[in-house]
C-alpha positions as a printed Julia matrix, in Angstrom:
342×3 Matrix{Float64}:
 -61.37   6.95   -96.56
 -59.74   9.89   -98.36
 -60.03   9.63  -102.12
 -56.68   9.78  -103.86
 -55.62  12.03  -106.7
 -54.63  10.24  -109.91
 -52.2   11.74  -112.42
 -53.0   11.0   -116.06
 -51.01  11.23  -119.29
 -52.66  11.04  -122.73
 -50.13   9.54  -125.11
 -49.49   7.76  -128.37
 -46.41   6.49  -130.2
 -46.52   8.21  -133.56
 -44.34  10.35  -135.82
 -41.84  12.25  -133.72
 -42.97  10.32  -130.69
 -42.44   6.83  -132.13
 -39.29   5.94  -130.16
 -39.65   3.64  -127.12
 -40.38   5.53  -123.91
 -36.95   4.64  -122.52
 -35.3    6.58  -125.38
 -37.85   9.19  -126.4
 -36.75  12.77  -125.62
 -38.94  14.42  -128.29
 -42.05  13.42  -126.35
 -40.3   13.03  -122.98
 -42.87  11.11  -120.99
 -40.14   9.24  -119.08
 -38.57  12.48  -117.83
 -41.95  13.94  -116.89
 -43.08  10.85  -114.97
 -39.7   10.53  -113.24
 -39.81  14.12  -111.96
 -43.4   13.62  -110.78
 -42.55  10.37  -109.03
 -39.66  12.14  -107.28
 -42.08  14.51  -105.53
 -45.3   12.47  -105.21
 -46.5    8.92  -104.66
 -49.91   9.51  -106.27
 -51.07   6.81  -108.72
 -50.09   7.57  -112.33
 -52.06   6.33  -115.35
 -50.83   6.56  -118.94
 -53.6    6.34  -121.52
 -51.94   4.78  -124.58
 -53.96   5.54  -127.73
 -51.49   4.0   -130.18
 -53.2    1.86  -132.8
 -50.52  -0.79  -132.4
 -48.35  -0.36  -129.31
 -45.98  -3.27  -128.65
 -45.32  -3.8   -124.96
 -41.56  -3.4   -125.43
 -42.12   0.3   -126.15
 -42.74   0.68  -122.42
 -40.32  -2.01  -121.26
 -40.13  -2.3   -117.47
 -40.54   1.44  -116.84
 -44.09   1.07  -115.43
 -42.74  -1.25  -112.73
 -39.65   0.86  -111.98
 -41.51   4.18  -111.75
 -44.83   2.85  -110.47
 -47.26   3.79  -113.22
 -49.96   1.9   -115.12
 -50.39   1.88  -118.9
 -54.02   1.65  -120.04
 -54.78   0.92  -123.67
 -57.82   2.84  -124.92
 -59.51   4.1   -128.06
 -60.16   7.85  -128.29
 -63.72   9.14  -127.93
 -63.79  10.53  -131.46
 -62.56   8.76  -134.59
 -60.16   9.61  -137.38
 -63.14   9.79  -139.73
 -64.85  12.45  -137.6
 -61.91  14.85  -137.32
 -58.28  15.09  -138.44
 -57.55  16.13  -134.84
 -59.58  13.34  -133.3
 -57.08  12.41  -130.6
 -56.7   15.98  -129.37
 -60.43  16.66  -129.43
 -60.91  13.47  -127.43
 -58.42  14.31  -124.68
 -60.7   15.83  -122.01
 -63.3   13.1   -122.46
 -60.75  10.27  -122.64
 -59.12  11.38  -119.4
 -62.45  11.54  -117.57
 -63.8    8.25  -118.94
 -60.66   6.13  -118.51
 -60.17   7.23  -114.9
 -63.86   6.6   -114.15
 -63.42   3.07  -115.51
 -60.03   2.21  -114.02
 -60.21   4.14  -110.72
 -63.85   4.95  -109.94
 -62.93   5.83  -106.35
 -60.55   8.57  -107.52
 -61.04  11.99  -105.98
 -59.21  14.51  -108.16
 -57.96  13.78  -111.67
 -54.77  15.62  -112.65
 -53.86  15.67  -116.34
 -50.2   16.27  -117.26
 -48.54  16.94  -120.64
 -45.38  14.97  -121.4
 -43.24  18.15  -121.38
 -44.17  19.12  -117.83
 -41.31  18.76  -115.33
 -41.95  18.73  -111.59
 -40.27  20.63  -108.78
 -42.7   20.05  -105.88
 -45.65  17.91  -104.95
 -48.72  19.07  -106.94
 -50.81  18.7   -103.81
 -52.4   20.45  -102.09
 -54.21  22.04  -105.0
 -54.95  25.77  -104.89
 -58.18  25.9   -106.9
 -61.69  24.45  -106.7
 -61.77  21.09  -108.55
 -65.55  21.14  -108.86
 -64.72  23.24  -111.94
 -62.01  22.64  -114.52
 -58.84  24.08  -113.01
 -56.56  25.13  -115.84
 -54.45  27.86  -117.34
 -56.64  30.16  -119.42
 -54.47  29.7   -122.54
 -52.91  26.26  -122.33
 -54.46  22.84  -121.73
 -51.19  21.07  -120.93
 -52.09  20.79  -117.26
 -55.48  20.71  -115.58
 -57.3   19.02  -112.75
 -60.9   18.39  -111.74
 -62.96  16.39  -109.26
 -64.1   13.22  -110.98
 -67.66  13.36  -109.68
 -68.19  17.12  -109.55
 -67.03  18.79  -112.78
 -69.98  17.55  -114.85
 -71.07  21.0   -116.14
 -67.72  21.56  -117.82
 -67.69  18.14  -119.47
 -71.27  18.42  -120.71
 -70.44  21.8   -122.29
 -67.14  20.57  -123.72
 -68.64  17.48  -125.36
 -71.45  19.57  -126.83
 -68.98  22.07  -128.29
 -66.59  19.38  -129.53
 -69.4   17.73  -131.47
 -70.38  21.12  -132.89
 -66.78  21.69  -133.96
 -66.78  18.37  -135.8
 -70.11  18.95  -137.52
 -70.16  22.69  -138.25
 -67.69  24.66  -140.36
 -69.42  27.89  -139.33
 -68.87  27.08  -135.66
 -65.19  26.34  -136.32
 -64.95  29.74  -138.04
 -66.64  31.36  -135.03
 -64.07  29.82  -132.67
 -61.15  30.9   -134.88
 -62.51  34.43  -135.15
 -62.91  34.69  -131.39
 -59.31  33.53  -130.9
 -57.89  35.65  -133.73
 -56.82  32.56  -135.69
 -56.59  32.07  -139.44
 -58.59  29.47  -141.4
 -55.62  27.08  -141.43
 -55.59  26.79  -137.62
 -57.07  23.57  -136.21
 -59.99  23.7   -133.82
 -58.97  21.09  -131.28
 -59.42  20.74  -127.51
 -57.19  23.64  -126.51
 -58.85  26.03  -128.96
 -62.27  25.0   -127.67
 -61.11  25.44  -124.08
 -59.93  29.0   -124.82
 -63.22  29.78  -126.55
 -65.21  28.34  -123.65
 -63.1   30.26  -121.11
 -64.2   33.47  -122.78
 -67.84  32.48  -123.2
 -68.5   30.31  -120.15
 -65.93  31.37  -117.51
 -68.02  30.01  -114.63
 -67.02  26.49  -115.74
 -63.36  27.22  -114.9
 -61.11  28.11  -112.02
 -57.9   29.54  -113.47
 -54.51  28.52  -112.13
 -51.73  30.7   -110.79
 -48.19  30.5   -112.27
 -47.11  28.69  -109.1
 -49.32  25.76  -110.18
 -48.82  25.98  -113.95
 -45.71  27.86  -114.99
 -44.91  28.58  -118.64
 -42.18  30.75  -120.12
 -44.78  32.99  -121.78
 -47.17  33.03  -118.85
 -45.76  33.44  -115.39
 -42.11  32.38  -115.28
 -40.81  35.95  -115.19
 -42.79  36.81  -112.06
 -43.49  33.44  -110.42
 -42.5   32.91  -106.8
 -39.77  30.32  -107.43
 -39.97  29.13  -103.83
 -43.59  28.08  -104.43
 -43.38  27.03  -108.1
 -44.56  23.43  -108.38
 -43.65  22.67  -111.98
 -42.33  24.0   -115.27
 -44.13  23.41  -118.57
 -41.7   23.51  -121.49
 -44.35  24.46  -124.04
 -42.91  27.12  -126.41
 -39.31  26.19  -125.52
 -37.29  25.04  -128.54
 -34.75  22.45  -127.46
 -32.31  21.43  -130.17
 -29.75  18.75  -129.47
 -26.9   18.53  -132.02
 -25.62  15.41  -130.26
 -28.86  13.42  -130.61
 -28.67  10.17  -132.57
 -32.28  10.49  -133.73
 -32.96  13.01  -136.5
 -36.13  14.35  -134.84
 -34.34  14.86  -131.55
 -31.66  17.01  -133.13
 -34.41  19.64  -133.55
 -36.98  18.67  -130.9
 -35.51  17.37  -127.65
 -37.34  18.76  -124.62
 -36.28  15.69  -122.68
 -32.81  17.25  -122.59
 -34.11  19.48  -119.78
 -33.69  16.51  -117.47
 -29.94  16.79  -117.99
 -29.33  20.54  -118.25
 -31.72  21.8   -115.53
 -30.24  21.09  -112.12
 -33.56  20.52  -110.33
 -34.84  18.04  -112.94
 -31.51  16.23  -113.1
 -31.5   15.46  -109.39
 -35.2   14.54  -109.43
 -34.62  11.99  -112.2
 -31.5   10.61  -110.57
 -33.39  10.11  -107.3
 -35.92   7.67  -108.82
 -34.41   6.31  -112.04
 -31.76   3.58  -111.84
 -28.35   4.75  -113.05
 -28.39   2.35  -116.0
 -31.74   3.7   -117.21
 -30.6    7.3   -116.84
 -27.45   6.57  -118.84
 -29.55   4.83  -121.47
 -31.85   7.84  -121.76
 -28.87  10.19  -122.16
 -25.78   9.04  -124.03
 -22.32   9.24  -122.39
 -21.43  11.89  -124.95
 -24.46  14.0   -124.0
 -23.77  13.62  -120.28
 -20.12  14.64  -120.71
 -21.04  17.69  -122.78
 -24.22  19.0   -121.2
 -23.66  18.33  -117.51
 -21.08  21.17  -117.22
 -23.68  23.48  -118.82
 -26.29  22.69  -116.18
 -28.21  25.65  -114.72
 -30.84  26.15  -112.03
 -34.39  27.0   -113.0
 -34.88  28.75  -109.66
 -31.59  30.58  -109.15
 -30.74  31.49  -112.76
 -34.07  32.64  -114.12
 -32.51  35.46  -116.16
 -30.51  33.04  -118.32
 -33.61  31.25  -119.58
 -35.64  34.45  -119.98
 -32.84  35.91  -122.11
 -33.18  33.03  -124.59
 -36.3   34.51  -126.21
 -36.13  34.41  -130.01
 -39.75  35.13  -131.0
 -43.13  36.29  -129.7
 -43.88  32.92  -128.09
 -40.6   31.12  -128.63
 -37.49  30.57  -126.54
 -34.34  28.68  -127.58
 -32.58  26.62  -124.91
 -29.32  26.57  -126.88
 -29.21  30.37  -126.67
 -29.53  30.03  -122.89
 -26.71  27.46  -122.77
 -24.42  29.62  -124.9
 -24.96  32.6   -122.62
 -24.62  30.49  -119.51
 -21.29  28.86  -120.36
 -19.59  30.24  -123.46
 -16.3   28.31  -123.08
 -18.18  25.02  -123.67
 -19.74  26.24  -126.9
 -20.11  25.12  -129.66
 -20.82  21.44  -128.93
 -18.75  18.7   -130.56
 -19.7   17.77  -134.1
 -22.95  15.84  -134.36
 -22.89  12.09  -134.63
 -21.83  10.7   -137.97
 -24.16   9.07  -140.45
 -22.52   5.73  -139.66
 -23.42   6.09  -135.98
 -27.04   6.84  -136.86
 -27.19   3.77  -139.13
 -25.74   1.53  -136.4
 -28.41   2.72  -133.98
 -31.2    2.03  -136.48
 -29.83  -1.47  -137.06
 -29.71  -2.19  -133.33
 -33.36  -1.18  -132.99
 -34.38  -3.25  -136.02
 -32.74  -6.35  -134.53
 -34.51  -6.11  -131.17
């Protein structure tokens, strides 16, 4: 029997990501899972690391979108590292899948701000190694029973990073980082990619597409997904204060391909709960295509590794700009009261 690929998310409700999944556009796991489910029927696991995660934060979304939430404790502890959850990610993903789905073939990790255009399978690289972008750990895959050399090396280096300040300095120096930069899983991965490249098989932009690495030249007819890392998405119409500045979930409304993917799998009532009527009325006319209107998004660059979606929307449809005035304080208070009474 063919072993199935399992998609895995590594998640916790905390800080900017504290809203229930059905409302959370800052950490848009609902939008990411919906776009994946639209193109693939692979099993999806969500590792929930929240210290206290009430079931109503997930509601009935696991049933509607066909994913499983698994409560777990991270490999490392808060006492060992201030970045314990991030340092734990590679090991948590491997260990939880081995426990929950030991017959899994390939494990595919996905960040919550990855939006899907096509089925991730078939994979292009050799999963006996860690298949990842050289610079970003927001998407990777590996064969559960075959990528042991990478995991042995990663765990050894993660424990060194926890125990040794001199090793952390060595990693920062290699990456050109200052002393204030954290040494977490992505930093270690970059360091390992330079020192132990045989452990990796690096992905093409068609498999892992980022604005700063591949979008300009990617073959849009073969592009499987778009990772919104480095894209600033402000939403003046958001009711939540965090989402007015950090709202990558808005891509599910303003990007044509993601909009139709979400609508194909998410009941209308859930879609209209995720986006307010006011947002739908304003942003839907501003919708653009990631494939056909690449220049609009590329022109939104505002920094070395930073792009601003609102700049793209202004350029794309000036007559609809600026947006209506943000929600009043009274509206924000009413929303908080409704949540408190649930």
